[in-house]
C-alpha positions as CSV (number, residue, x, y, z in Angstrom):
1,M,16.4,59.3,38.5
2,K,15.5,55.9,36.9
3,P,18.3,53.8,35.5
4,N,16.9,53.9,32.0
5,K,17.0,57.7,32.1
6,I,20.5,57.8,33.5
7,I,21.9,55.8,30.5
8,E,19.7,57.5,27.9
9,P,22.8,58.6,25.8
10,W,23.3,54.9,24.9
11,K,19.7,54.4,23.8
12,G,19.6,52.5,20.5
13,D,22.6,50.4,21.4
14,K,22.1,46.7,20.7
15,R,23.3,46.0,24.3
16,W,20.7,48.3,25.8
17,T,19.0,45.5,27.9
18,D,22.3,44.5,29.5
19,M,23.2,48.1,30.1
20,A,19.9,48.8,31.8
21,A,20.2,45.8,34.0
22,R,23.7,46.8,35.0
23,A,22.7,50.4,35.7
24,A,19.9,49.2,37.9
25,K,22.3,47.1,40.0
26,L,24.7,50.0,40.3
27,K,21.9,52.2,41.5
28,K,21.0,49.8,44.2
29,T,24.6,50.1,45.6
30,G,24.0,53.8,46.1
31,L,26.1,55.2,43.3
32,S,25.1,58.6,42.0
33,A,23.9,59.2,38.4
34,E,27.3,60.5,37.4
35,Q,29.1,57.5,38.9
36,I,26.7,55.1,37.1
37,V,27.3,56.9,33.8
38,A,31.1,56.6,34.3
39,A,30.8,52.9,35.2
40,I,28.6,52.1,32.2
41,G,31.1,54.0,29.9
42,A,34.0,52.1,31.3
43,E,32.3,48.7,30.9
44,F,30.5,49.2,27.6
45,G,32.3,52.1,26.0
46,P,31.3,55.7,25.5
47,P,27.8,56.6,24.1
48,P,27.7,57.0,20.3
49,Q,28.1,60.5,18.9
50,I,24.8,61.5,17.2
51,A,25.4,63.1,13.9
52,Q,23.2,65.9,12.4
53,L,22.0,66.8,9.0
54,D,24.5,68.7,6.9
55,V,23.9,72.5,6.7
56,Q,23.9,72.5,2.9
57,P,22.5,69.9,0.4
58,K,24.8,68.0,-1.9
59,P,24.7,69.0,-5.6
60,Y,21.6,68.4,-7.7
61,T,20.1,69.1,-11.1
62,V,16.6,70.3,-11.7
63,I,15.0,69.7,-15.1
64,G,12.2,72.3,-15.6
65,E,11.4,75.6,-14.2
66,L,10.7,75.9,-10.5
67,G,7.2,77.4,-9.8
68,L,6.1,76.6,-13.4
69,D,6.9,73.0,-13.9
70,I,7.9,72.0,-10.4
71,E,6.4,72.9,-7.0
72,P,8.9,74.4,-4.6
73,A,7.8,71.9,-2.0
74,A,9.1,69.1,-4.1
75,L,12.5,70.7,-4.4
76,A,12.5,71.3,-0.6
77,Q,12.0,67.5,-0.1
78,L,14.9,66.7,-2.4
79,E,17.2,69.3,-0.7
80,L,16.3,67.8,2.7
81,A,17.3,64.3,1.5
82,L,20.6,65.7,0.1
83,R,21.5,67.0,3.6
84,L,21.8,63.5,4.9
85,P,25.4,62.4,5.7
86,V,25.1,59.5,3.2
87,A,23.9,61.8,0.3
88,V,26.1,62.1,-2.8
89,R,24.0,63.8,-5.5
90,G,20.4,64.3,-6.6
91,A,18.2,65.2,-9.6
92,L,14.6,66.4,-9.9
93,M,12.6,65.3,-13.0
94,P,10.1,67.7,-14.7
95,D,7.1,65.6,-13.5
96,A,8.1,66.1,-9.9
97,H,5.6,66.8,-7.1
98,P,5.7,66.3,-3.3
99,G,5.5,62.9,-1.9
100,Y,6.6,61.1,1.2
101,A,10.3,61.7,2.0
102,L,11.7,61.9,-1.5
103,P,9.4,63.7,-3.9
104,I,7.8,61.8,-6.7
105,G,10.1,62.4,-9.6
106,G,13.1,62.6,-7.2
107,V,16.4,60.8,-7.8
108,F,18.7,60.4,-4.8
109,A,22.2,58.9,-4.9
110,A,23.5,57.6,-1.5
111,Q,26.9,56.3,-0.6
112,R,26.5,52.5,0.0
113,A,23.2,53.0,1.8
114,V,19.6,52.4,0.9
115,A,16.6,54.3,2.2
116,P,13.4,52.2,2.1
117,A,11.1,55.2,2.4
118,M,12.8,56.8,-0.6
119,V,12.2,53.7,-2.7
120,G,8.6,53.9,-1.6
121,V,5.9,51.5,-0.4
122,D,5.0,50.3,-3.9
123,I,8.3,48.7,-4.6
124,G,9.0,48.1,-8.3
125,C,6.0,49.9,-9.6
126,R,6.5,49.8,-13.3
127,M,5.4,50.3,-16.9
128,H,4.9,47.4,-19.2
129,L,4.3,47.6,-23.0
130,T,3.5,44.7,-25.3
131,I,3.5,45.7,-29.0
132,F,1.5,43.3,-31.1
133,A,2.2,42.1,-34.6
134,E,-1.3,42.8,-35.9
135,P,-2.0,46.1,-37.8
136,A,-3.1,49.0,-35.8
137,Q,-6.3,49.2,-37.8
138,Q,-7.3,45.7,-36.6
139,L,-7.2,46.8,-33.0
140,L,-9.3,49.9,-33.9
141,A,-11.9,47.8,-35.7
142,R,-12.1,45.4,-32.7
143,R,-11.9,48.0,-30.0
144,A,-15.0,47.2,-28.1
145,E,-14.4,43.5,-28.2
146,L,-10.7,43.9,-27.1
147,F,-11.7,46.2,-24.4
148,A,-14.1,43.6,-23.0
149,D,-11.2,41.1,-23.2
150,L,-9.0,43.4,-21.2
151,Q,-11.8,43.9,-18.6
152,A,-12.1,40.2,-18.3
153,V,-8.4,39.6,-17.5
154,T,-7.7,42.5,-15.1
155,V,-8.4,43.0,-11.4
156,F,-7.9,46.4,-9.8
157,G,-8.0,47.9,-6.3
158,A,-6.3,47.6,-3.0
159,G,-6.5,44.0,-1.7
160,G,-7.8,42.7,-5.0
161,S,-7.2,39.1,-5.8
162,R,-8.1,36.6,-8.6
163,D,-10.8,34.0,-8.3
164,R,-8.4,31.5,-9.7
165,Q,-4.6,31.6,-9.0
166,A,-2.5,32.7,-11.9
167,D,0.5,30.7,-13.0
168,H,4.0,32.2,-13.0
169,S,7.5,30.9,-12.1
170,I,7.9,33.8,-9.6
171,L,6.0,31.7,-7.1
172,D,8.5,28.8,-7.3
173,G,11.6,30.7,-6.4
174,E,13.7,29.9,-3.2
175,R,13.9,33.6,-2.5
176,W,10.6,33.5,-0.6
177,Q,12.6,31.7,2.1
178,L,14.8,34.8,2.6
179,T,13.1,35.9,5.9
180,A,10.1,34.9,8.0
181,Q,8.3,37.8,6.5
182,T,8.9,36.8,2.9
183,R,7.9,33.3,3.7
184,D,4.6,34.6,5.1
185,L,4.1,36.8,2.0
186,R,4.3,34.0,-0.5
187,D,0.6,33.1,-0.1
188,K,-0.4,36.7,-0.5
189,A,1.7,36.9,-3.7
190,A,-0.1,33.8,-5.0
191,R,-3.5,35.4,-4.4
192,Q,-2.6,38.8,-5.9
193,L,-0.4,37.6,-8.8
194,G,-1.7,39.2,-12.0
195,T,-3.6,42.0,-10.4
196,S,-3.2,45.8,-10.3
197,G,-3.3,48.4,-7.6
198,S,-5.5,51.4,-7.0
199,G,-5.0,55.2,-7.6
200,N,-3.0,55.9,-10.8
201,H,-2.5,52.3,-11.9
202,F,-4.0,51.5,-15.2
203,A,-4.3,49.2,-18.2
204,E,-4.9,50.7,-21.6
205,L,-5.1,49.8,-25.3
206,V,-3.0,52.2,-27.4
207,I,-2.2,53.0,-31.0
208,G,1.4,53.9,-31.5
209,E,3.2,55.9,-34.2
210,R,6.9,55.8,-34.7
211,M,8.7,59.1,-34.5
212,S,11.9,60.5,-36.0
213,P,14.5,60.5,-33.2
214,L,14.9,63.9,-31.6
215,L,18.7,64.0,-31.3
216,P,20.9,66.9,-30.1
217,R,20.6,69.9,-32.4
218,S,24.0,69.4,-33.9
219,H,23.0,66.2,-35.7
220,E,19.3,66.1,-35.4
221,L,17.1,64.3,-38.0
222,P,14.2,66.3,-39.4
223,R,11.3,66.3,-37.0
224,S,9.0,64.3,-39.2
225,H,7.4,61.0,-39.2
226,E,8.7,60.3,-42.6
227,A,12.2,59.1,-41.7
228,T,12.7,55.4,-42.6
229,K,13.5,52.7,-40.1
230,E,16.9,52.4,-41.7
231,Q,17.6,56.2,-41.2
232,Q,16.6,56.0,-37.6
233,A,18.8,52.9,-37.0
234,E,21.8,54.7,-38.4
235,H,21.6,57.3,-35.6
236,F,21.9,54.7,-32.9
237,S,25.4,53.5,-33.4
238,E,25.2,51.7,-30.0
239,P,24.0,49.6,-28.4
240,S,23.0,47.0,-31.0
241,H,19.8,46.0,-29.2
242,L,18.5,49.5,-29.7
243,R,19.4,49.5,-33.4
244,D,17.6,46.2,-33.8
245,F,14.5,47.5,-31.9
246,V,14.2,50.7,-33.9
247,A,14.6,48.8,-37.1
248,K,11.7,46.5,-36.4
249,L,9.4,49.0,-34.8
250,P,6.4,49.4,-37.2
251,A,5.4,52.9,-38.5
252,Q,2.1,52.3,-36.8
253,F,1.3,49.7,-34.1
254,C,-1.2,48.5,-31.6
255,A,-0.2,47.7,-28.0
256,L,-1.2,47.1,-24.4
257,L,0.3,49.4,-21.8
258,T,0.0,48.8,-18.1
259,H,1.1,50.5,-14.9
260,S,1.1,48.8,-11.5
261,G,3.5,47.5,-8.8
262,S,4.2,44.8,-6.2
263,R,0.8,45.0,-4.5
264,G,0.6,43.9,-0.8
265,V,3.9,42.2,-1.0
266,G,5.9,45.3,-1.7
267,Y,3.8,47.3,0.8
268,A,4.6,44.9,3.6
269,I,8.3,44.7,2.8
270,A,8.6,48.5,2.6
271,N,6.9,49.2,5.9
272,H,8.9,46.5,7.8
273,Y,12.3,47.9,6.6
274,I,11.2,51.5,7.0
275,R,10.8,50.7,10.7
276,L,14.2,48.9,10.8
277,A,15.8,51.9,9.1
278,Q,14.4,54.2,11.8
279,Q,15.8,52.0,14.5
280,E,19.2,51.8,12.9
281,T,19.6,55.4,12.0
282,E,18.5,56.8,15.4
283,R,21.6,55.1,16.9
284,H,24.0,57.4,15.0
285,T,22.2,60.3,13.3
286,K,19.3,62.6,14.0
287,V,17.1,62.9,10.9
288,P,13.5,63.6,10.1
289,R,11.1,60.7,10.0
290,M,11.1,58.7,6.7
291,Y,14.6,59.9,5.8
292,E,16.4,57.0,7.6
293,W,18.6,54.5,5.8
294,L,20.2,51.1,6.1
295,D,23.9,50.5,5.6
296,L,24.1,48.3,2.5
297,A,26.8,46.2,4.1
298,G,24.7,45.5,7.2
299,Q,22.4,42.5,7.7
300,A,19.2,44.6,7.5
301,G,20.5,46.4,4.5
302,Q,21.4,43.2,2.7
303,E,18.0,41.7,3.6
304,Y,16.1,44.7,2.3
305,W,18.1,44.8,-0.9
306,Q,17.2,41.2,-1.6
307,A,13.6,41.6,-0.5
308,M,13.4,44.7,-2.8
309,Q,14.6,42.7,-5.7
310,L,12.0,40.0,-5.0
311,A,9.2,42.6,-4.8
312,G,10.4,44.1,-8.1
313,D,10.4,40.8,-9.8
314,F,6.9,40.1,-8.4
315,A,5.7,43.4,-9.9
316,Q,7.1,42.4,-13.2
317,A,5.4,39.0,-13.0
318,N,2.0,40.7,-12.3
319,H,2.3,42.5,-15.7
320,E,3.5,39.4,-17.5
321,V,0.5,37.5,-16.3
322,I,-1.9,40.3,-17.4
323,H,-0.3,40.7,-20.8
324,A,-0.2,36.9,-21.5
325,L,-3.8,36.4,-20.5
326,F,-4.9,39.3,-22.7
327,A,-2.9,38.2,-25.7
328,R,-4.2,34.7,-25.4
329,R,-7.8,35.7,-25.0
330,A,-7.7,38.4,-27.7
331,K,-5.7,36.1,-30.1
332,L,-3.0,38.8,-30.6
333,T,0.6,38.0,-31.4
334,P,3.3,39.8,-29.2
335,L,6.0,41.4,-31.3
336,A,8.1,43.2,-28.7
337,V,8.0,44.0,-25.0
338,V,9.3,47.2,-23.3
339,Q,9.3,47.4,-19.5
340,N,10.9,49.5,-16.8
341,H,10.8,49.9,-13.0
342,H,10.4,53.0,-10.9
343,N,10.1,53.1,-7.1
344,F,13.4,51.1,-6.9
345,A,17.1,51.4,-6.1
346,W,20.0,50.5,-8.3
347,L,23.7,50.1,-7.5
348,H,25.9,52.3,-9.6
349,G,29.5,51.8,-8.5
350,D,29.5,52.8,-4.8
351,M,26.3,54.9,-5.2
352,V,22.8,53.5,-4.6
353,I,20.5,55.5,-6.9
354,H,17.0,55.7,-5.6
355,R,14.3,56.6,-8.3
356,K,11.1,57.5,-6.5
357,G,8.8,57.8,-9.6
358,A,11.6,58.2,-12.1
359,T,12.6,56.1,-15.1
360,P,16.0,54.6,-15.7
361,A,17.5,56.3,-18.8
362,G,21.0,55.0,-19.3
363,A,22.4,55.3,-22.8
364,G,20.2,53.2,-25.1
365,E,17.9,52.0,-22.3
366,L,14.3,51.7,-23.4
367,G,11.6,53.2,-21.3
368,I,8.0,54.4,-21.2
369,I,6.7,57.8,-20.1
370,P,2.9,57.9,-19.9
371,G,0.7,61.0,-20.0
372,S,-2.8,61.1,-18.6
373,M,-5.8,58.8,-19.6
374,A,-6.6,61.2,-22.4
375,S,-3.1,62.2,-23.6
376,A,-0.2,60.5,-25.3
377,S,2.4,58.2,-23.8
378,Y,5.9,58.0,-25.1
379,L,8.3,55.2,-25.9
380,V,11.8,56.6,-25.3
381,A,15.4,55.6,-25.3
382,G,17.7,57.0,-22.6
383,R,20.7,59.1,-23.6
384,G,22.7,58.5,-20.4
385,S,22.6,62.0,-18.9
386,E,25.0,61.9,-15.9
387,A,23.6,65.3,-14.7
388,A,20.2,63.7,-14.4
389,L,21.7,60.6,-12.8
390,W,20.9,58.5,-15.9
391,S,17.2,59.1,-15.2
392,A,14.0,60.5,-16.9
393,S,10.5,61.3,-15.7
394,H,8.1,58.4,-15.0
395,G,5.1,60.3,-16.4
396,A,3.5,63.7,-16.9
397,G,3.3,64.2,-13.2
398,R,0.4,65.4,-11.1
399,L,-0.7,69.0,-11.3
400,G,-1.3,69.6,-7.6
401,S,-2.8,67.3,-5.0
402,R,-5.8,64.9,-5.4
403,T,-7.8,67.3,-3.3
404,Q,-7.0,70.1,-5.7
405,A,-7.9,68.0,-8.7
406,R,-11.3,67.2,-7.2
407,S,-11.9,70.9,-6.5
408,R,-11.1,72.0,-10.1
409,S,-13.4,69.6,-12.0
410,T,-16.3,67.2,-11.7
411,L,-16.8,63.6,-12.8
412,A,-19.3,64.8,-15.5
413,E,-16.6,67.1,-16.9
414,A,-14.1,64.4,-16.9
415,R,-16.5,62.1,-18.7
416,R,-17.1,64.7,-21.4
417,V,-13.3,65.0,-22.0
418,M,-13.0,61.2,-22.5
419,Q,-16.0,61.2,-24.8
420,H,-14.7,64.0,-26.9
421,A,-11.3,62.2,-27.2
422,D,-13.3,59.0,-28.2
423,I,-11.7,56.9,-25.4
424,L,-13.5,54.1,-23.8
425,V,-13.0,54.1,-20.0
426,E,-13.8,52.1,-16.9
427,G,-12.9,53.3,-13.4
428,L,-13.0,57.0,-14.3
429,S,-12.2,59.2,-11.3
430,V,-11.9,62.9,-10.9
431,D,-8.5,62.9,-9.2
432,E,-7.0,60.8,-12.0
433,A,-8.8,62.7,-14.9
434,P,-6.8,64.4,-17.6
435,H,-6.9,67.8,-15.8
436,A,-5.1,66.4,-12.8
437,Y,-1.9,66.0,-14.8
438,K,0.8,68.2,-16.3
439,D,1.2,68.7,-20.1
440,I,3.1,65.6,-21.2
441,E,4.3,67.4,-24.4
442,R,6.2,70.0,-22.3
443,V,7.5,67.3,-19.9
444,I,9.0,65.4,-22.8
445,Q,10.4,68.4,-24.6
446,L,12.2,69.6,-21.4
447,Q,13.9,66.2,-21.3
448,V,14.8,66.2,-25.0
449,E,16.3,69.7,-24.6
450,A,18.3,68.4,-21.6
451,D,19.6,65.5,-23.7
452,M,18.1,62.9,-21.4
453,I,15.9,60.9,-23.8
454,T,15.2,60.3,-27.5
455,P,11.4,59.8,-28.1
456,L,10.9,56.8,-30.4
457,A,7.1,56.6,-30.6
458,T,4.0,58.4,-29.4
459,M,1.1,56.3,-28.2
460,R,-2.5,57.5,-27.9
461,P,-5.0,55.7,-25.7
462,I,-8.3,54.3,-27.2
463,A,-9.5,52.3,-24.2
464,V,-8.5,52.8,-20.5
465,I,-9.2,50.8,-17.3
466,M,-8.3,52.4,-13.9
467,A,-9.2,51.4,-10.4
468,G,-11.6,54.2,-9.7
469,E,-12.8,55.1,-6.2
470,A,-16.1,54.7,-4.4
471,G,-18.8,56.6,-6.2
472,D,-16.8,56.8,-9.4
473,E,-17.6,55.1,-12.7
């Protein structure tokens, strides 16, 4: 038997090379395999005990009805994650559907550990809303002109870059010196700054309408759009920033809403640390592929945490560049900005909360939950639901796979839906068409009933840009 095979129980140990060399020397002396194992154990210590998945998942909350709102496969993915030794708790949002490792719409809390695959490859993918001071009617009157302005300042698609480098302070930070990888990624960041990805990433012009807050039934305001800003503000006793925001939110407004992430920067960081997590986890625990984690106190865990923050800030910078360029070109005045990450991890005490396609919804925290390209998006305030791990959905959620979406409709049918809704569109694709998504109204209502969010405004699209695919429009 070869020396490497004899000492296989120690595989994954950082001293493996030294162990293998020692085992080879011992074999040359004529020792048996049992004697070599005993000698290696005496010199290097016993092999590590490999842990297994727990038999039962840790506790979790599901918002929505399994089989109606949520595919069983998505719950199965969350339950598998919650059998990891580091798992603490979980939650499944009503927009949930299967993904890689953690389902999209899955929230996973781990004990002082971070799982790169459960954050996802598009680190810091996010929503970004700029509300403009100009009246909504002005945007409607200028729709075609403003849509052309938006087309002029946006770049979509995998690997897309700008002809001319955008300007943003994110490129000047010392954090690019964190590792050799982040140093190498800085040039890619400069090329892709201010661009958007492919798939479900979008930029859209919207008309918003303020809503009466939908509070718990015991003290709910009338469900009407007639409540005054002062009445709404009274129902938000804390925090003050939310009272101020509600008080200044116009009854009707125009805005730019975008959805995109950290581009090639986040993708590279994610894949690098997914591999490191696999190497680290296999030393002590046997888990399915993509369910590995990094100890937050370890060097790789600390590196990933900082690189994740950098990727998240780069994602934010992408949106800020797009919105600034559009406002300047369109001669519109920004009044307020609302933004939130998903595909990210947050430290909450000793828990690391992973939100794979889920919106932070702490008490008073502002967020955006989009629908489809032909349905409403919602501006919401979190209500701090502990059962939902202080989270909300990140959208309406896909209704089946992309393949299923392509089998249920055609591009011509999708085009007719957009024309009927009177929405200008570029980059129309069948697998991102309205029929590919769940009913946003039900998704929102489920979360209101679960006391997770308070809707503040509904926003309808009037012009949409998406990446599209080859052969699409």
